[in-house]
N, C-alpha and C positions, 0 to 999 in steps of 0.2 A: 540737360546741361547747356544746350544752345540757348534755350529760353532763359535760363538763369543768367547766362552771359549777356544776353541782350538787355535784360532788365538791369543788370549791374552797371551797364554802360550809361544808364540814365541817372545814376545816383549823383554824380558830380554836377548834373544840370538841375537838380531839384534844390535850388537855393531860394530863400525868400526874395521876393521881387521888390526893388526900390525904384530904379529908373525903368520905365516901361515904354514899349513900342506903341505909338499912337495909331499905327496902321498905315501911316504915310511915310514911314522911315525916320521921322523925327523922334527925339527922345525928350522926356521931361527930366529936368535936373532938380532934385529935391533939396533946395538950398535956402528956402525962405526961413528967416530967423524965427518967426512965430511958429512955423511948422516944426522946426527943430526943437523948439521949447516944448511943444505939445508932445512930441515923440519921446523926448527925454523924460518928462514927468511921468508919462504913462508907463514907460519901460521900467522906471525906477520905483514906482509906487503901486503897481498892480501886478497880480498874478494872472497871466493870460490863460484863458480857458482852453483845455485840451491841447496844451503846447508844452514842448520841452523848454522849461524856463531858462535853461542855459543859452537857448537860441533866440530869446526875445531881446533884441537890441534896438535902439532908437532908429537906426537906419533901415530896419526891416518892417517898420510900422507905416501903414498908410492912413492918413488923416482925412476922413470924409467930412465934407462941409455943407453939402446941399443935396436935396433930393426932390424930384418932381416926376410924378407918374412912375415909370419904370426906370428912370434915369438917375444916376448919382454922379457927383463930381467931387474929386478930392482937392486937397489944398493947393495942388499944383495945376489945377484946371483940367486934369484928365477926366474924360467922360467914360462912364461904364453903363452898360445895360445890366440891370439886376435880374438875372435868371433864377434867383433863389428866393425872391420875396423876403429879403432880409435874412431871417432864419426860419423860412417857411411861414412867415406870419403877416407880412404886409400885403394882404390879399387885395386891397384896393389901391396899392401903390403909395407913393409919397406925396405929401402936400394936399391931400383931399380936403377941400374947403369945408364940406359938410361936417367932417369929423373935427376939424379945427374949431369951427363955430360951436359945435355941441360942447366941446371941452371948455372953451372960453366962457360960454354962457353959464355953464354949471359952476365953474370956479368962482364966478361973481356972485352966484345965488347961494350956493351952499357947498363949501369946499371939503367938508368932512362930516361924516355921521357914522358913529359906531353902531354895529348891530347888537351890541351888548345892552342888556336891560330893556330889550324889546323896542329899541328905537329903529326907525326906518325912514325912507325918504321916497318921493315920487318916482325918480328914475328907476329905482329897484323894482317897484311895482310894474312900471311900464316894460321893463326888461323881461320880467317873468311872463307877462302877457305875450310878448313877441317871441320869446324862446319856446314856450310850450305850444305856440301856434304852429311851429314847424316840426314839432315832435309828435310821434304817435301817442294815443291816449294812455298807453301802458306806463308812461312815465309820470311821476307825481310830484317830485321835489328836486331842488338843486341846492347844493352847498357851494357858495362862492369862495374863491381864494384869489391868489395873485399870479399863479403860474401853473404850468402843467405838472411840474415837480410837486407842488403843494396839492394839486388835484389828486395825484396818485398816492401821496402820503395820506390824504384824507380818505381815499379809497380803502386803505388797509384798516384804518380805525373804524370806518363806517361798516364795512362788511363784517368785521369781527363783532361789532356792537349788534348788528342784525342777528347773527347766529346766537348771541347771548340772549337776546330778547325773545327768541322763539324756542328757548330751552335746549339748544344744542351747542353748548359752550366749547365742546371739543373740536368743533370745526374752525380751526385757526390757520391752517396751512394754505399758502398761495402757490400756484404753479404758473410759471411764465416761461419765456423762451430765451435760449442763447441768442445773442446778437440783437435782441429786442432792446428798445430804449424807452424808459419811462421817467427819467429825470435824474437829478443829482443830489437829492437829499438822502439820508441814510436808508429810509424805507424805499423810496422810488428808485434809487440806484440799485438796491437789492433786487427789486422786481425786474429791473433791466438785466441784460445778460452780457454786459461788456466786461471782459476780463480786466482791462486796465483800471476800470472803476472799482471792481471788486478787490483788486490787489491793494488799492489805497484805502485802508481803513478796516481791513478784515471783514469784508462783506462776502456774501449776503448775511443779513441778520437772521437769527433763527426763525424757522417757520416758512421759509421761501425756497422753493425748488424749481429746477429748470428742465425743459425738454428741448429737443432740437428745433431748428427753424425750418420753415417750409420753403427752402431755397433749392429748387429743382436743378439749377445749373451746377450746384456743388455736389449733386448726387452722382456717385460713380457706378451705381448699379444700373442694370439694363431695365429701367422702368419707364413707362410712359409718364407724361406729366400728371395725368389723372390718377394713375396708380400710385405715383409718389405722394400725391396730395393725401390720399387715404392712409398711406403708411405713416406719413408725418403726423397726421391727426391721431393715428392709433397709438402714438407714443404717449398721448395724454391719458388714454385709458390704462395703459400699462403703469404709468406713474401713479394714477389714482389708486389702482389695486395694490401697488407696492406700499403706498403710504396709508391706505385704509380709507374708504369713502367717508366714514364717519369723522375723519380728521381733516378732510380737504374742504376749504371754504370757497375757493374761487379759482378760476383760470383767467389770466390777464394777458391780453395781446393787442397789438396794433393790427387793424384790418390789413394794412400793408406796412411792412417794416420801413420806417422813415429814415432815421439816422443810420440804420443798418444797411441802407443801400436802395431804398425804394423797391423792395422785393415784394412783388405781388404774387400771392400764393396761387396754386392751381385751383380751379373752380370747385373741385371736390373737397377742398380742405375745410373751409369754414362750416358748411352744412354738417359735416361729420363731427367737427369740434362741438357744435351745438347739440347734436344728438347725444354725444358722450356726456356732456355737462348735464343735460336733462335726465339721462339715465341714472346718474349717480347723485342727483340733487346738488350739483356744484354750480355756483353762480358764474355766469359768463359776463366778463367785464372787458369792454373794449376801450382802448386808448385812442381817442380821436383828436388829440392835441394838434397833430399835423394834418390829418385827413379830414377834419371837420370843417363845416361852413363853406361847402362848395368846391373844395380843392379838386375832387374827382368828377365834378359835374353833378353829383348827388349832394344833398345837404350833409350827409355823413357817409364816409367811405364804406362802412359796414353794409350799407344798403345795396352795394354792388353784389353782395353775396347772399342777400335775402335772409339774413339772420336777425334775431331779436335779443339783443344783449340785456342784461339786468342793470348794468351801469354804463355810463358814457363819461369818460374824462375829456374835458375840453379846455382850451386856452387859445393862444395865438390868433386864429382867425376870428375869434369872438369880438375882438376890438380892432382887428387888422393891425395889431402891433402898435397902435398909437398910445395906448395906456396898458400897463400890466393888468391882466385879469384872467382867471381860470375858474373852473367849476367842476363839480361832480354831480352829474344828473343820475337820479336813482329811480327805479321802477316803483309803482304803487305797492307792490309786494313788500319791498324793503322799507319804503317810507311809512307805510301803515304800521308795520311792526315796531319801528323805531319810535314813532309817535306814541304808540301804546305802551312802550317800555319806559317812558318818563324821561329822565335826565339824559341829554346828549351833550357831554362835556367836551366841546370842541369849538374853537373860535380863533380868528385871526384879527389883528388890529384893523387891517384894511379890507376886511371881508365885505363885499358888496359896496365898495367905495363909490360915492356919488359921481365922481368924475368918470370913473371907469364904466359905471352903469350907463351914464348919459352917452358916452362914446359908443358903447356896445349897442344901445338902441339905434343910434344914427347909422351904425355899421350894418345892423340887421335890416334896417329899412332899405338901404342901398342894395344889399344882396338879394332881398326878397322882392319888395315893391319895385325896385329899380331893375329887376330882371337879370341881374348879373349871374346868379347861379344857373338860371335857365339858359343863358347865353353860353356859358361854359359847357353845359351839357349838349347843346344842339349845334353850336357854331364854332367858337374858338377852340374848345377842347378837341373835338374831332379834327379840326384843321391842324392843330399842333401835332397830334398823334400821327396823322397822315404824312405831314411834312417830314417828321423824323424818320418814319419808316421808308418813305420814298428816298430820302437822302442817304440813309445808312444801311439799307437792306443788303447792298452788295459791297459794303466797305470791308476791306480785309481785316480791320482791327475790331469790328463790331460783330458780336455773335448774335445779339437780339436787341430789340427795343421793347420795353415793357411800359405800361402806363395807361391811365385814364384821365380825361379832363386835362387839368393843368398840372399834372404830376407825371414825370417820365424818367426812365433810367436807360442808359446804354450799357450793356454788358460788354466790356472789352475782353478779348481772348486772343491767345497767341496763334491759334490755328482756326481759320474760317470753317464754320460748320461743325466744329467739334467742341464738346463740353470739356474744355481743358483750361486750367487756371495758370496764370503767370506765377513764377517764383517771385516772392516779394511784390505781390500785386499792388500793395499800397504805394510803391514807388511809381508804378505806371500811372495810377490815378492822380498822384500828386503832380507828376510831370504834366499831364494833360490839363489839370486845373490851372497850373501856372502859365501854360501856353494860352489858355482862354483869357486869363487875367491880362496878359500882355496885349491881347486883342480887344480889350475893353468889354469882356463878358464875365460876369460873376456866376460861376457854377461851383459845384462841390463834388468831391469824390468820396466814395466809401469803398475802400480797397480798390478794385479795378472796375467799379461801377460809377459812371458819370451820371449825376442826378440833377434834375431840372424841375424847378417849381416857380414859373413866372407869375406875376400878379394876375388875378382873375380878370383884370381889366385890359390885359394885353390885346392890342389890335393885331390883325393879320399881318400888317406891315412890320410890326415889332417882332412878331413870331418869326417871320421870314428872316429878319436880321439876326435874331438869336440863333436860329438854325444855321445860318451862313457862318457866323463866327465860331459856333461850336464845331462845325465841319472842318474849318481851318485848323482849330486846335487839335482835333482828332487826327487830321492829316499830318500835322507836324509831329505828333507822337508816333504815328505809324512810320513816318520817315526816319525818326530817331531809332526806332526798333528795326529798321531795314525791312519793313513790311510793304513799303511802297517805293 
């Protein structure tokens, strides 16, 4: 009850931020006529994503006008450090000239080319060469699209097409996880395990089932982390046997759960998941939309766990968020069967768009030849993880720090050293997020987990400043909860 009362006291403080503290005691006054016009039009003409539409008012909207590196400025001149890489996508930061030049050059040369009727263009061939150079030889083809949502929508159709072509049409069912996130289309939101999304539109669609998430902190049984990982993976085998192995097409999961809170599973989890999939001939499909292209210091985050998936869904970091692009990478096993099966009736108007392909090529050059992924693995990633652990290991509000490379999460908890969750923990996370925004740091909360995903190009100095501002936000939250 005491914990609930403490959380309840935060509710009145969790209001959208308009005027914000610059850190020196001064306040910005959002009164620019142009800014007010921008806010009014956006509030009146758009439905805000994942928001209570009744609360979307002009005075609650921040208008961003400029970005450079890890820095953003709003219309009132306030400066922010972007600790979120936009929406986990601006891996190379803002205003990267190499990407701007690649886009400009391609727009002047060839602004559009449809893949329909077997048309193609040079940037797409170059992108295939660069992409498959960083992939193991077991992968054979890629189907491009415009987003992670479309990549996972494509996944559903492609996997079912594969099983049809090999003479096993009954294998139609997908198994994924509660609190996983795979997109916002009908199919991809069904694969995801967010109740709020399922409630809007009668999801999931038929043929998609869910098992529990590998979130050890939420486990109330007396199990070690390794024991819990095996038990969580065991839910997959139970579900396959319940549904019938001859009916299950694939298991789909994020190597670490991104929008669900940057939850990194126990080391025992993914190897056991792979063993179960192989045992019952169920395809193993990983969603690398957030974790791909160097985010964890590996090219793909599933490499942290030593597994070999059959498909890889990508987007975000493929173009560093400069141009929309996604894709579904498929193994030779799947590709060969689909090619032998003849017609593959699937296409998007902007599939393999020349502009997106050109930017993706320039982006992969910087990540690979520019050594950025290697630097995240050996230098800046370990530096970020160490700084967070040193700063928060004894903090009364932080139970643990999880993460690899440039991806990290702080688990907030009401009692130090105990796996105990806040009542209405989303209020705690929201409060901490707003305190960070006041301090000019953009981070995100998932329930009571504070998640951090700075650009892969972040310097040690920028990391130090991110951690400093985050600590101030967490301190203010702990003080409001009377824990400091």
